[in-house]
C-alpha positions in Angstrom: 141.4 -34.6 135.3 144.2 -33.9 137.8 147.0 -36.5 138.2 149.7 -36.6 140.9 152.9 -38.4 139.9 155.0 -39.9 142.7 158.2 -41.5 141.4 161.0 -43.4 143.2 164.0 -41.9 141.4 166.3 -44.6 142.9 164.7 -47.2 140.6 166.1 -47.8 137.1 164.3 -46.0 134.4 162.2 -43.9 136.8 163.7 -40.6 135.7 163.1 -41.3 132.0 159.5 -42.4 132.8 158.9 -39.1 134.6 159.8 -37.3 131.4 157.8 -39.5 129.1 154.8 -39.4 131.4 155.0 -35.6 131.6 155.0 -35.4 127.8 152.0 -37.8 127.6 149.9 -35.9 130.2 150.6 -32.5 128.6 149.6 -33.8 125.2 146.3 -35.1 126.6 145.7 -31.8 128.5 145.8 -33.5 131.9 147.0 -31.3 134.8 150.0 -33.1 136.3 151.4 -32.5 139.8 154.7 -33.7 141.3 156.3 -33.3 144.7 158.1 -30.0 145.1 161.3 -31.9 146.0 161.5 -32.7 142.2 161.9 -29.8 139.7 160.4 -30.5 136.3 158.8 -27.9 134.0 156.3 -30.4 132.7 154.6 -30.6 136.1 153.2 -28.3 138.8 155.3 -28.7 141.9 153.5 -28.7 145.2 154.1 -30.2 148.7 153.7 -34.0 148.8 150.9 -33.9 151.3 148.8 -31.6 149.2 149.1 -34.0 146.2 146.6 -36.4 147.6 144.1 -33.7 148.3 144.1 -32.0 144.9 144.6 -35.0 142.5 141.9 -37.2 141.2 144.3 -40.1 140.5 147.7 -41.0 142.0 150.3 -42.5 139.7 153.4 -44.0 141.2 156.6 -45.0 139.4 158.7 -47.6 141.2 158.4 -51.0 142.8 155.8 -52.6 145.2 157.4 -50.7 148.2 156.7 -47.4 146.5 153.1 -48.3 145.7 152.5 -49.5 149.3 153.9 -46.3 150.8 151.7 -44.0 148.7 148.7 -46.3 148.4 148.1 -46.3 152.2 148.4 -42.5 152.2 146.0 -42.3 149.2 143.5 -44.5 151.0 143.0 -41.9 153.7 141.7 -39.5 151.1 139.8 -42.2 149.1 141.9 -41.6 146.0 142.6 -44.5 143.5 146.2 -45.3 142.6 147.9 -46.7 139.5 151.4 -48.2 139.6 153.9 -48.1 136.8 156.5 -50.8 137.5 160.1 -49.8 137.8 160.9 -52.5 140.3 161.8 -56.2 140.2 158.5 -58.0 140.9 155.9 -55.3 140.7 152.9 -57.4 141.9 150.9 -54.2 142.7 151.9 -52.3 139.6 149.4 -52.6 136.8 151.5 -51.5 133.8 155.1 -51.8 132.8 157.3 -49.1 131.5 156.7 -50.1 127.9 152.9 -49.9 128.3 152.5 -46.1 128.7 150.0 -46.0 125.8 147.5 -47.8 128.0 147.1 -44.6 130.0 144.7 -43.3 127.3 142.1 -45.5 129.0 142.1 -43.2 132.0 140.6 -40.5 129.8 137.9 -42.8 128.5 137.1 -44.2 131.9 138.0 -47.6 130.5 139.3 -49.1 133.7 138.3 -50.8 136.9 139.1 -50.2 140.5 140.2 -53.1 142.6 139.7 -52.7 146.3 142.3 -54.3 148.6 141.8 -54.8 152.3 144.3 -53.6 154.9 145.0 -54.6 158.4 144.7 -52.3 161.4 147.6 -52.9 163.8 147.4 -51.4 167.4 150.2 -51.6 169.9 149.3 -51.4 173.6 151.2 -51.5 176.9 149.4 -51.5 180.2 146.2 -50.5 178.4 147.8 -47.5 176.8 148.0 -47.2 173.0 151.6 -46.7 171.8 150.9 -46.8 168.1 148.4 -47.5 165.4 149.3 -48.6 161.8 147.7 -49.8 158.6 149.3 -52.7 156.8 148.6 -53.5 153.1 151.0 -56.5 153.1 151.7 -57.7 156.6 152.5 -57.2 160.3 155.5 -59.3 161.4 156.9 -60.2 164.8 160.5 -61.4 164.7 163.6 -61.6 166.9 166.4 -59.2 166.4 168.9 -62.0 165.8 169.0 -64.7 163.1 167.9 -68.1 164.3 166.9 -67.0 167.7 163.6 -68.7 168.6 160.9 -66.7 170.3 157.5 -67.6 171.8 154.5 -66.0 170.2 150.9 -66.3 171.3 148.1 -65.5 168.9 144.7 -65.3 170.6 141.8 -65.8 168.3 138.3 -65.4 169.8 139.9 -65.9 173.2 141.7 -69.1 172.3 145.4 -68.9 172.2 147.6 -70.5 169.5 151.2 -70.8 170.7 154.2 -70.8 168.4 157.9 -71.4 169.0 159.5 -70.0 165.9 161.7 -67.3 164.4 158.7 -65.2 164.1 155.1 -64.8 163.0 153.5 -63.2 159.9 150.0 -61.8 159.9 149.2 -61.0 156.2 146.4 -59.8 154.0 145.6 -61.5 150.6 147.8 -58.8 149.0 150.7 -59.8 151.3 150.3 -63.5 150.6 152.7 -63.2 147.7 155.3 -61.4 149.8 157.0 -62.5 153.0 154.3 -65.0 153.9 154.8 -66.9 150.7 158.5 -67.1 151.3 157.8 -68.6 154.7 155.6 -71.3 153.2 152.2 -69.5 153.4 149.5 -69.9 150.8 148.9 -67.6 147.9 145.5 -66.0 148.3 143.4 -64.3 145.6 143.5 -60.6 146.4 139.8 -60.3 145.9 139.3 -62.4 149.0 139.0 -60.9 152.4 140.9 -63.1 154.8 143.7 -62.8 157.3 146.6 -65.4 157.2 148.8 -66.4 160.1 152.1 -67.9 158.9 154.9 -69.0 161.3 158.5 -68.4 160.3 160.7 -71.5 160.7 158.6 -73.0 163.4 160.2 -75.4 165.9 157.1 -77.6 165.6 156.1 -80.0 162.8 152.4 -79.3 163.5 152.6 -75.5 163.1 151.0 -74.7 159.8 149.6 -71.5 158.2 146.1 -70.6 159.2 143.5 -68.6 157.2 141.0 -66.7 159.2 137.9 -64.7 158.4 138.3 -61.0 157.8 136.2 -60.2 160.9 138.7 -62.0 163.2 140.4 -60.0 165.9 143.9 -61.3 166.8 145.8 -60.5 169.9 149.5 -61.1 169.8 152.1 -61.4 172.6 155.7 -62.5 172.4 158.7 -63.1 174.6 162.1 -64.8 174.6 163.5 -67.0 177.3 167.0 -65.8 176.2 165.9 -62.2 176.5 166.3 -61.7 172.7 165.1 -58.4 171.4 161.8 -58.7 169.6 160.4 -56.3 167.0 157.2 -55.5 165.2 157.5 -54.7 161.5 154.6 -53.3 159.4 155.0 -53.5 155.7 158.7 -53.9 156.0 159.2 -51.0 158.4 160.2 -51.6 162.0 157.8 -49.7 164.1 158.5 -50.8 167.7 160.1 -53.2 170.1 158.0 -55.9 171.7 158.2 -56.6 175.4 156.6 -59.5 177.3 153.8 -57.1 178.4 153.2 -55.6 175.0 149.9 -56.5 173.3 149.4 -56.2 169.6 145.9 -56.2 168.2 145.3 -57.0 164.5 142.0 -56.5 162.8 140.6 -55.6 159.4 141.1 -52.0 158.7 138.2 -49.7 157.9 140.3 -48.2 155.0 140.8 -49.9 151.7 143.4 -49.3 149.0 141.9 -48.6 145.5 144.1 -50.0 142.7 143.4 -48.9 139.2 143.4 -51.7 136.6 143.7 -50.6 132.9 144.9 -53.9 131.4 143.3 -57.2 131.0 145.9 -59.3 132.8 144.3 -61.3 135.6 146.0 -61.9 139.0 146.8 -65.5 137.9 148.4 -64.3 134.6 150.4 -61.8 136.6 151.4 -64.6 139.0 152.6 -66.9 136.2 154.6 -64.2 134.5 156.2 -62.7 137.5 157.3 -66.1 138.8 158.7 -67.1 135.4 162.1 -65.9 136.4 161.5 -63.6 139.3 161.4 -60.3 137.4 159.1 -58.3 135.1 158.8 -60.0 131.7 155.9 -58.2 130.0 156.7 -57.0 126.6 160.1 -58.7 126.6 161.3 -61.5 124.5 162.2 -64.4 126.8 165.0 -66.8 126.1 164.1 -70.4 126.8 166.1 -73.6 127.0 165.1 -74.5 123.5 166.8 -71.3 122.2 170.0 -72.0 124.1 173.0 -72.8 121.9 176.2 -73.9 123.7 179.5 -72.3 122.7 181.4 -74.1 120.0 184.8 -75.3 121.0 
């Protein structure tokens, strides 16, 4: 078995986890690769782009942003990915830093692969394609200024739904627990294949989130009467500015992300634990109100 390890060394505990993981993989006689920008004698250093070609499994160390970045790249080569959480929420990560022992399941084949749908986002102007992107979480249209209302039109099967809002979120089930949820959107089981439209701070009481079938093709257009700058963001990365004549097409992507699952926690168990206090709590003793003792005067 060949494993590529892609860490985000800016995350707390990531450097130590690289060392521990290197020791584990060497002990199990697993060939381990790491980007050549990181020098570590426990790994074979090769260019990052080659990692996805030579490895059988991709392991990331970091938060959800780290997993999203590498998962979309791994999807192009059809490689499964396992996340070790070193972030705050870690919805996409399957194991915590204190669960390294679970990696023995990789050797036994005692794991499942969960497929997550992505969105294909195409930007056009005057019939010319300016950019094509894959989104694991969401595609978001927003103004460049806080509290500046913009007009966004979402055409579904030729019928337009018009919004006056701070912006609009088009999300996957995976992205339903991210920005969409913060904007009042529903939480969707990641096994489902749907597309969710969630307005951001809509200026209409009747504007509600809408869940569409995965086969839906959405055309987005946006403009501002106050000539406010408008931008398209894909998975948290600003990709282009949006003009009145810009057309954005969102459909289900042909590529899917393959997430490795080696523990028995369900999505709903993860949901309950992660939202307990907004951070990772697996394997940690939690203090509750019943344990609280006020200072004696």
